C-alpha positions as CSV (number, residue, x, y, z in Angstrom):
1,M,-40.6,-63.5,-11.6
2,H,-42.1,-66.5,-13.9
3,I,-39.4,-68.6,-14.5
4,V,-39.3,-72.2,-16.4
5,D,-39.2,-74.2,-14.2
6,S,-36.9,-76.6,-15.6
7,F,-34.7,-73.6,-15.2
8,A,-34.8,-73.8,-11.5
9,D,-31.5,-75.3,-10.6
10,T,-29.0,-73.5,-13.3
11,S,-26.0,-74.5,-11.6
12,R,-25.1,-76.9,-14.6
13,F,-24.9,-73.9,-17.1
14,V,-23.1,-71.7,-15.4
15,A,-20.3,-73.6,-15.1
16,L,-20.4,-73.9,-18.5
17,R,-20.6,-70.2,-19.1
18,R,-17.4,-70.0,-17.0
19,D,-15.4,-72.5,-19.4
20,I,-17.1,-70.5,-22.0
21,H,-15.4,-67.6,-20.4
22,M,-12.6,-69.0,-19.9
23,H,-11.4,-69.9,-23.4
24,P,-12.4,-66.6,-25.3
25,E,-12.2,-66.9,-28.7
26,L,-11.9,-64.4,-31.4
27,G,-13.8,-63.9,-34.9
28,F,-13.9,-67.4,-37.1
29,E,-11.8,-68.7,-34.7
30,E,-14.2,-70.1,-32.3
31,H,-13.8,-74.0,-33.0
32,R,-13.5,-74.5,-29.5
33,T,-17.2,-72.9,-28.6
34,S,-18.9,-74.0,-31.4
35,K,-17.3,-77.7,-30.9
36,I,-19.0,-76.7,-27.3
37,V,-22.6,-74.9,-28.8
38,A,-22.4,-78.7,-31.5
39,D,-21.3,-81.0,-29.1
40,R,-24.1,-79.7,-26.3
41,L,-27.1,-80.0,-29.3
42,R,-26.2,-82.9,-30.5
43,E,-26.2,-84.7,-26.8
44,W,-29.7,-83.0,-26.6
45,G,-31.1,-84.5,-30.1
46,I,-31.2,-81.5,-31.6
47,E,-30.4,-82.0,-35.6
48,V,-26.5,-80.1,-35.8
49,H,-24.9,-78.1,-39.2
50,T,-21.5,-76.2,-38.8
51,G,-18.8,-74.8,-41.0
52,I,-21.4,-71.9,-41.5
53,A,-19.9,-68.6,-42.0
54,G,-16.7,-71.1,-41.1
55,T,-17.7,-71.5,-36.9
56,G,-20.7,-70.2,-37.3
57,V,-23.8,-73.6,-36.0
58,V,-27.4,-74.1,-36.2
59,G,-30.1,-76.5,-34.2
60,V,-32.6,-77.5,-35.9
61,L,-35.6,-79.2,-33.5
62,K,-39.2,-80.1,-35.2
63,C,-41.4,-80.9,-32.6
64,G,-45.0,-81.0,-34.8
65,N,-46.2,-80.7,-38.5
66,G,-47.2,-77.1,-37.7
67,P,-45.4,-74.9,-41.0
68,R,-44.4,-71.8,-38.6
69,T,-41.1,-70.8,-37.8
70,I,-38.9,-68.8,-35.6
71,G,-34.7,-67.6,-35.3
72,L,-32.5,-67.3,-32.3
73,R,-29.8,-66.1,-32.7
74,A,-27.0,-66.4,-30.1
75,D,-23.2,-65.0,-30.7
76,L,-19.9,-66.5,-30.1
77,D,-17.6,-64.0,-30.4
78,A,-14.7,-62.6,-27.5
79,L,-12.7,-59.2,-27.6
80,P,-8.9,-59.2,-28.6
81,L,-8.0,-57.2,-25.1
82,Q,-6.4,-58.6,-22.4
83,E,-8.4,-59.3,-18.6
84,A,-8.1,-57.5,-15.3
85,N,-10.0,-60.3,-13.5
86,Q,-8.7,-62.1,-11.0
87,F,-11.0,-64.9,-10.5
88,A,-10.7,-68.5,-11.0
89,H,-12.5,-68.5,-14.9
90,R,-11.1,-65.4,-15.7
91,S,-9.6,-65.8,-19.4
92,Q,-6.6,-68.2,-19.4
93,H,-5.6,-66.9,-23.4
94,D,-3.8,-63.8,-23.1
95,G,-5.2,-61.2,-24.9
96,R,-8.1,-62.7,-25.9
97,M,-11.0,-61.8,-23.5
98,H,-15.4,-61.5,-22.5
99,A,-15.8,-59.0,-22.4
100,C,-18.9,-58.1,-24.0
101,G,-20.9,-61.0,-22.4
102,H,-20.6,-63.7,-25.5
103,D,-20.5,-66.3,-23.1
104,G,-23.7,-65.4,-21.7
105,H,-25.9,-65.6,-25.0
106,T,-24.4,-68.2,-25.8
107,T,-25.5,-70.3,-22.5
108,M,-28.3,-68.6,-22.4
109,L,-29.8,-69.9,-26.7
110,L,-28.0,-73.6,-25.2
111,A,-30.2,-74.1,-22.5
112,A,-33.2,-72.8,-24.0
113,A,-32.1,-75.4,-26.2
114,W,-31.5,-78.0,-24.3
115,H,-35.2,-77.4,-21.9
116,L,-37.1,-77.2,-26.0
117,S,-35.6,-80.1,-26.5
118,Q,-36.4,-81.9,-22.9
119,A,-40.0,-80.5,-23.5
120,R,-42.0,-80.7,-26.6
121,D,-43.7,-78.8,-25.7
122,F,-44.2,-76.8,-29.5
123,D,-45.0,-77.1,-32.9
124,G,-43.5,-75.5,-35.5
125,T,-39.8,-75.8,-35.9
126,V,-37.6,-73.4,-33.9
127,H,-34.1,-72.8,-35.7
128,F,-31.2,-72.1,-33.0
129,I,-29.1,-70.0,-33.8
130,F,-24.6,-69.5,-33.3
131,Q,-23.5,-66.5,-35.7
132,P,-19.6,-66.4,-35.2
133,A,-17.5,-62.8,-35.4
134,E,-20.3,-59.8,-34.5
135,E,-17.9,-57.7,-32.6
136,M,-14.8,-55.6,-34.5
137,G,-16.8,-55.0,-37.7
138,K,-16.4,-58.2,-39.1
139,A,-19.6,-58.8,-39.9
140,G,-20.1,-62.3,-39.9
141,A,-24.1,-62.1,-39.6
142,L,-24.2,-60.7,-42.8
143,K,-20.9,-63.8,-43.8
144,M,-23.6,-66.2,-41.9
145,I,-26.8,-64.6,-44.5
146,E,-24.3,-64.9,-46.9
147,D,-23.9,-68.5,-47.1
148,G,-27.3,-69.2,-47.3
149,L,-28.4,-69.4,-43.9
150,F,-31.8,-68.2,-44.3
151,E,-32.0,-70.3,-47.3
152,R,-31.1,-73.4,-45.1
153,F,-33.0,-72.0,-42.3
154,P,-36.3,-70.5,-43.1
155,C,-36.6,-68.4,-40.5
156,E,-40.7,-66.6,-40.8
157,A,-38.5,-63.9,-38.0
158,V,-35.2,-63.8,-35.8
159,F,-34.9,-62.6,-32.1
160,A,-31.9,-61.5,-29.9
161,L,-30.9,-60.5,-26.9
162,H,-27.8,-58.3,-25.6
163,N,-27.1,-57.7,-22.3
164,F,-26.4,-53.9,-21.2
165,P,-26.4,-52.0,-17.1
166,I,-30.0,-51.6,-17.4
167,G,-32.5,-51.0,-14.5
168,K,-32.7,-54.0,-12.6
169,V,-31.4,-57.4,-13.1
170,G,-33.1,-59.3,-15.0
171,G,-35.3,-56.4,-17.4
172,F,-36.3,-55.7,-20.5
173,A,-35.2,-52.9,-22.6
174,L,-35.6,-52.5,-26.0
175,N,-38.5,-50.4,-28.8
176,H,-40.4,-51.0,-31.7
177,A,-37.9,-49.0,-34.3
178,A,-34.3,-48.2,-34.1
179,L,-32.2,-49.3,-31.0
180,M,-28.3,-49.2,-32.2
181,A,-26.5,-46.9,-34.4
182,S,-25.4,-48.1,-37.7
183,S,-21.1,-48.6,-37.9
184,N,-19.2,-47.4,-40.0
185,T,-15.4,-46.7,-39.4
186,W,-13.3,-44.2,-41.5
187,R,-9.3,-42.8,-42.2
188,V,-8.2,-40.2,-45.1
189,T,-4.9,-40.5,-45.8
190,L,-3.0,-37.3,-46.7
191,T,-0.3,-37.1,-49.1
192,G,2.0,-34.4,-49.8
193,R,6.2,-34.4,-49.8
194,G,8.4,-35.5,-46.9
195,T,11.2,-33.3,-45.4
196,H,13.4,-33.0,-42.9
197,A,11.3,-30.8,-40.8
198,S,14.6,-27.7,-39.7
199,M,12.6,-27.1,-43.5
200,P,9.7,-27.1,-43.6
201,H,9.8,-24.6,-46.7
202,T,10.8,-27.9,-49.2
203,G,8.3,-29.9,-48.2
204,I,4.9,-30.3,-48.2
205,D,3.7,-31.4,-44.6
206,P,0.6,-33.7,-45.0
207,V,1.0,-33.9,-40.6
208,A,-0.2,-30.0,-41.3
209,A,-3.1,-31.0,-43.4
210,T,-4.1,-33.7,-41.3
211,V,-5.0,-32.0,-37.9
212,D,-6.0,-29.5,-40.1
213,L,-8.8,-31.8,-41.3
214,A,-9.1,-33.4,-38.1
215,Q,-10.6,-30.0,-36.6
216,Q,-12.6,-29.6,-39.7
217,L,-14.3,-32.5,-38.7
218,R,-15.3,-31.8,-35.5
219,S,-17.9,-29.3,-36.8
220,L,-19.4,-31.1,-40.2
221,L,-22.2,-32.5,-38.6
222,P,-24.6,-29.7,-37.8
223,R,-24.2,-28.9,-42.1
224,V,-25.3,-32.4,-43.1
225,V,-27.1,-34.1,-40.9
226,S,-30.3,-32.0,-39.5
227,S,-30.5,-31.5,-35.5
228,T,-33.0,-33.4,-35.2
229,E,-31.4,-36.4,-36.2
230,R,-29.0,-38.4,-34.4
231,A,-25.4,-38.6,-35.2
232,L,-21.9,-38.8,-34.1
233,L,-18.5,-38.3,-35.6
234,A,-15.1,-39.4,-33.9
235,V,-12.6,-39.1,-34.7
236,T,-10.5,-41.3,-32.8
237,Q,-6.8,-41.8,-34.8
238,I,-4.2,-40.1,-36.2
239,Q,-1.0,-40.9,-37.4
240,G,2.3,-38.5,-38.8
241,S,5.7,-39.7,-39.0
242,D,8.0,-42.3,-36.5
243,A,10.8,-39.6,-35.9
244,P,10.2,-36.3,-34.4
245,N,12.5,-35.2,-37.2
246,V,11.2,-35.7,-40.3
247,I,7.5,-34.5,-42.3
248,P,6.8,-37.4,-43.6
249,D,5.4,-38.2,-47.4
250,T,1.8,-39.0,-45.6
251,A,-0.2,-39.0,-42.9
252,W,-4.0,-40.6,-42.1
253,V,-6.5,-39.3,-39.7
254,G,-9.8,-42.1,-39.0
255,G,-12.5,-42.5,-36.5
256,T,-16.3,-43.9,-36.2
257,V,-19.5,-43.0,-37.4
258,R,-22.6,-43.7,-36.4
259,T,-26.0,-43.2,-37.1
260,F,-29.6,-44.2,-37.0
261,A,-30.9,-43.9,-41.0
262,V,-28.7,-45.0,-44.3
263,D,-29.3,-41.8,-46.0
264,A,-27.6,-39.9,-42.8
265,T,-24.6,-41.9,-43.4
266,D,-24.9,-41.2,-47.2
267,R,-24.9,-37.4,-46.4
268,I,-21.5,-37.8,-43.1
269,E,-19.2,-39.6,-46.1
270,A,-20.1,-37.6,-49.0
271,G,-19.6,-34.2,-46.8
272,L,-15.8,-36.0,-45.2
273,R,-15.1,-36.5,-48.7
274,Q,-16.1,-32.7,-49.3
275,V,-13.9,-31.8,-46.6
276,A,-11.2,-34.1,-47.2
277,A,-10.6,-32.5,-50.9
278,G,-10.7,-29.0,-49.5
279,V,-8.0,-29.2,-46.6
280,A,-6.2,-31.4,-49.3
281,A,-6.0,-28.5,-51.9
282,A,-5.6,-26.5,-49.0
283,H,-1.8,-27.9,-48.1
284,G,-1.0,-28.3,-51.9
285,C,-1.5,-32.2,-50.5
286,T,-3.8,-35.2,-52.0
287,A,-5.6,-37.1,-50.0
288,E,-7.2,-41.2,-50.6
289,V,-10.1,-41.3,-48.1
290,N,-11.5,-44.8,-47.4
291,F,-15.1,-45.5,-45.9
292,R,-16.1,-48.7,-44.4
293,R,-19.7,-49.0,-43.5
294,A,-19.2,-52.0,-41.2
295,S,-23.3,-53.1,-40.1
296,P,-26.4,-50.5,-40.6
297,P,-28.3,-49.7,-37.6
298,V,-30.4,-52.0,-35.4
299,V,-33.6,-51.3,-36.3
300,N,-36.5,-53.4,-35.3
301,H,-39.7,-54.6,-36.8
302,E,-42.8,-52.9,-34.5
303,R,-44.7,-56.5,-34.4
304,E,-42.1,-58.3,-33.8
305,A,-41.2,-56.0,-30.5
306,R,-44.8,-55.6,-29.5
307,F,-44.7,-59.6,-29.9
308,A,-41.8,-60.3,-28.0
309,A,-42.4,-57.3,-24.8
310,E,-45.8,-59.3,-24.7
311,V,-43.9,-62.2,-23.7
312,M,-41.0,-60.3,-21.8
313,R,-43.8,-59.5,-19.3
314,K,-45.5,-62.7,-18.5
315,I,-41.4,-63.6,-17.4
316,V,-41.0,-60.5,-15.9
317,G,-44.1,-57.8,-15.3
318,S,-44.7,-55.4,-16.7
319,D,-42.9,-52.7,-14.2
320,N,-39.5,-54.9,-15.7
321,V,-39.9,-54.0,-19.3
322,D,-38.9,-51.1,-20.8
323,E,-40.6,-51.0,-24.4
324,A,-39.8,-47.2,-25.5
325,F,-35.9,-47.3,-24.6
326,P,-33.6,-44.9,-26.5
327,A,-31.2,-45.5,-28.8
328,V,-27.9,-45.6,-28.2
329,M,-25.4,-45.6,-30.1
330,G,-22.8,-48.7,-30.4
331,A,-24.2,-51.1,-33.1
332,E,-24.9,-54.7,-33.9
333,D,-24.3,-56.7,-36.8
334,F,-28.3,-58.5,-35.3
335,A,-28.6,-55.3,-38.1
336,H,-28.2,-57.2,-41.2
337,M,-30.4,-60.2,-40.3
338,L,-33.3,-57.3,-39.4
339,R,-32.9,-56.2,-42.9
340,V,-33.7,-59.5,-44.6
341,R,-35.6,-61.5,-42.2
342,P,-38.6,-59.2,-39.6
343,G,-38.0,-60.0,-35.8
344,C,-36.7,-58.0,-32.9
345,Y,-33.5,-57.2,-30.6
346,A,-33.8,-56.4,-27.1
347,F,-32.0,-55.7,-24.0
348,I,-31.6,-57.9,-21.2
349,G,-30.0,-56.5,-17.9
350,N,-26.6,-57.6,-15.8
351,G,-27.2,-55.4,-13.2
352,D,-23.8,-52.6,-12.0
353,G,-21.5,-55.4,-10.8
354,G,-22.3,-56.5,-7.9
355,H,-22.4,-59.9,-8.5
356,R,-18.6,-60.6,-9.9
357,L,-16.7,-62.7,-7.9
358,P,-13.9,-60.7,-5.0
359,D,-11.0,-60.8,-7.4
360,H,-11.9,-59.0,-9.9
361,G,-10.9,-55.6,-12.0
362,P,-10.4,-52.2,-11.1
363,G,-13.1,-51.6,-13.8
364,P,-17.1,-51.0,-13.6
365,C,-18.7,-54.2,-14.8
366,I,-19.7,-52.2,-18.5
367,I,-19.2,-53.9,-21.9
368,H,-15.7,-53.7,-23.2
369,N,-14.0,-53.0,-20.7
370,T,-11.8,-55.2,-19.4
371,S,-13.1,-55.5,-16.2
372,F,-16.5,-56.5,-16.7
373,D,-18.4,-60.1,-15.7
374,F,-22.1,-61.1,-17.9
375,N,-23.4,-61.5,-14.1
376,D,-25.5,-65.8,-14.4
377,E,-28.2,-65.0,-12.4
378,I,-29.7,-64.1,-15.4
379,I,-29.0,-67.5,-17.5
380,P,-32.5,-68.5,-16.4
381,V,-34.6,-65.7,-17.4
382,G,-32.7,-64.8,-20.9
383,A,-33.4,-69.2,-20.7
384,S,-36.5,-68.1,-20.4
385,Y,-37.6,-66.4,-22.8
386,F,-36.2,-67.6,-25.2
387,V,-38.2,-71.3,-24.5
388,R,-41.6,-68.3,-23.9
389,L,-40.0,-67.0,-27.1
390,A,-40.8,-69.7,-30.0
391,Q,-43.6,-71.7,-27.8
392,E,-46.2,-69.1,-28.7
393,W,-44.8,-67.7,-32.0
394,L,-45.4,-71.3,-32.7
395,A,-48.9,-71.5,-31.6
396,Q,-50.0,-69.2,-33.1
397,P,-52.3,-69.2,-36.2
398,Q,-50.2,-69.4,-39.7
399,E,-50.9,-66.5,-41.9
400,R,-52.8,-66.5,-44.6
401,T,-50.6,-66.3,-48.0
């Protein structure tokens, strides 16, 4: 691997990553993490801006007189999970855990910022974007944009990495189009007329209607989405009465919808509303549909994806870069940034869990699992990618307008 020389000893960044892991913070509550980021950037002579979308931080590093700009993004927040690991750097806060590796993402970008601030071997402006609230549909990326992110910090293109259990440790995977799905949540509340369960003829049962609706929605996709498209509608929640002998006034069913195209989401939402209305009418109930679009699909821009892949190959070699990785049904709110700026989102291999310290949890080392831990071996790989991405992007001739 052609890792940047200054990352031969990454012990300080390993310690930093594990400290962040020990103190996870949920979306828009990343006060300690944001302070760590801001303090480190200032220590290294980088211009710091805080309070963007609440707890977001942007570091600005200019060198020379080059007109080109680039944005490099990492996410800050943790998940509301109880960590199963028992090693020394496990979460110190019950019910909160860095189970998606954002502690590692933040550290990789900080390591890149440190190197670039010391070397200053580029010509242009690098914006280090530390985003709050990526998880749980809180749309921290969108809120940063609405808070003037790209007006205050112009970026010709934006790039981000996410750890993933792919191939070799430190390998990369991406594609030139949709890499991740949209994230949408839905809930249908059916209202009838409650009564005692022993006298169903005296009421209108919304629970029966809810069960019927859940079954019918399982066959919705083939009717509204082409067989050549990938999409998912999952029923994951259902709620009726709180007592076994009560038919309630209302019941509800909910879940998620994932697609790779906005028009597919439109068709699924329209079909869901139609089926809900029909089932409700058949049972003598009324239906209220709530459909929330948390984030659009993550769609890479071809030119930027090809540029990123070439940088990756220079770091880890062609055999460790999959440039035609199939899209996954997971979602990421970096999608909002890619809708307003060209750029590329990519995966970096975290391994199968063999890196975990003794006393790790019994589960797999997969994101959003209570036994997960970020692989510190890939900190220099990801940091080197960000460094060389900035250097090579800014070295390009200025485009004519």
